[in-house]
C-alpha positions in Angstrom: 86.8 109.3 118.5 85.1 110.5 115.3 85.4 113.7 113.3 82.1 114.8 111.8 82.5 117.2 109.0 79.4 118.8 107.5 79.0 121.1 104.5 75.7 123.0 105.0 73.8 126.0 103.8 74.9 129.2 105.6 71.4 130.2 106.8 71.0 126.8 108.6 74.1 127.3 110.7 72.5 128.9 113.8 69.9 126.0 113.9 72.6 123.4 113.6 74.8 125.1 116.3 71.9 125.3 118.8 70.9 121.7 118.1 74.4 120.4 118.6 74.8 122.3 121.9 71.6 120.6 123.1 73.1 117.1 122.5 76.3 118.0 124.3 78.8 119.2 121.7 81.1 121.6 123.5 83.2 123.0 120.6 83.3 123.1 116.8 85.3 124.7 114.0 83.5 126.7 111.3 84.8 127.7 107.9 83.1 129.7 105.2 83.7 127.8 101.9 82.4 127.8 98.3 81.6 124.8 96.2 79.1 123.0 94.1 77.7 119.5 93.6 74.4 118.6 92.0 73.2 122.2 92.6 75.6 123.4 90.0 75.4 127.1 90.7 72.9 129.6 89.3 72.6 132.7 87.2 72.2 136.2 88.5 71.7 139.7 87.1 74.1 142.6 88.0 73.7 146.0 86.4 71.7 144.5 83.6 74.2 141.8 82.8 73.6 138.1 83.4 76.4 136.1 84.9 76.9 132.6 86.1 77.8 131.8 89.7 79.5 128.4 89.7 80.6 128.2 93.3 78.0 128.7 95.9 78.7 129.9 99.5 78.5 127.1 102.1 79.6 126.5 105.7 82.0 123.7 106.6 81.4 122.6 110.2 83.9 120.3 111.9 83.3 118.5 115.2 85.3 115.9 117.0 83.4 113.8 119.5 83.6 110.5 121.4 82.5 107.4 119.4 79.4 107.1 121.6 78.2 110.6 120.6 79.0 110.4 116.8 75.7 108.9 115.6 73.7 111.4 117.7 75.7 114.3 116.2 75.1 113.1 112.7 71.4 112.7 113.2 71.2 116.2 114.8 73.0 117.8 111.9 70.7 115.9 109.4 67.6 117.2 111.1 68.7 120.8 111.7 70.3 121.4 108.3 67.8 119.7 106.0 65.5 121.8 103.8 64.6 119.0 101.4 66.1 120.8 98.4 69.1 120.1 96.2 72.2 121.7 97.8 71.5 120.9 101.5 75.0 119.5 101.8 77.0 116.5 102.8 78.3 114.9 106.1 81.6 113.1 106.3 82.7 110.9 109.2 86.4 110.2 109.9 88.2 108.1 112.6 90.4 110.1 114.8 93.4 108.4 116.3 94.3 110.9 119.0 93.8 114.5 120.1 96.1 116.6 122.4 95.1 119.7 124.2 98.0 122.2 123.7 97.5 124.1 127.0 97.5 121.1 129.3 99.0 118.2 127.3 95.8 116.1 128.0 95.1 113.5 125.3 92.3 111.3 124.1 88.7 112.1 125.0 89.9 114.1 128.0 91.2 116.7 125.6 87.8 117.2 123.9 
């Protein structure tokens, strides 16, 4: 099994969620996060004063899928989240040793 973790722009989340549902992803975890990379924040005006925003709002999306579906999930996220501008995000892929469903005690891919 693989865990696919993506950091994406907040306004792309609905497109990504719909695209993942179409390829068979049944569940995901979503977290609102802040961070920066090459985008390095930006400057805004508030009540006549200029101030620097270093950490930009992002969405962290986590999905655990069978090995056979991992590449398709990564490609789907890439297509749905891409705007072509700096700050589109990153995708991380991890190996998952096991998963257990708390309610039933099922483990492995059956628990997904």
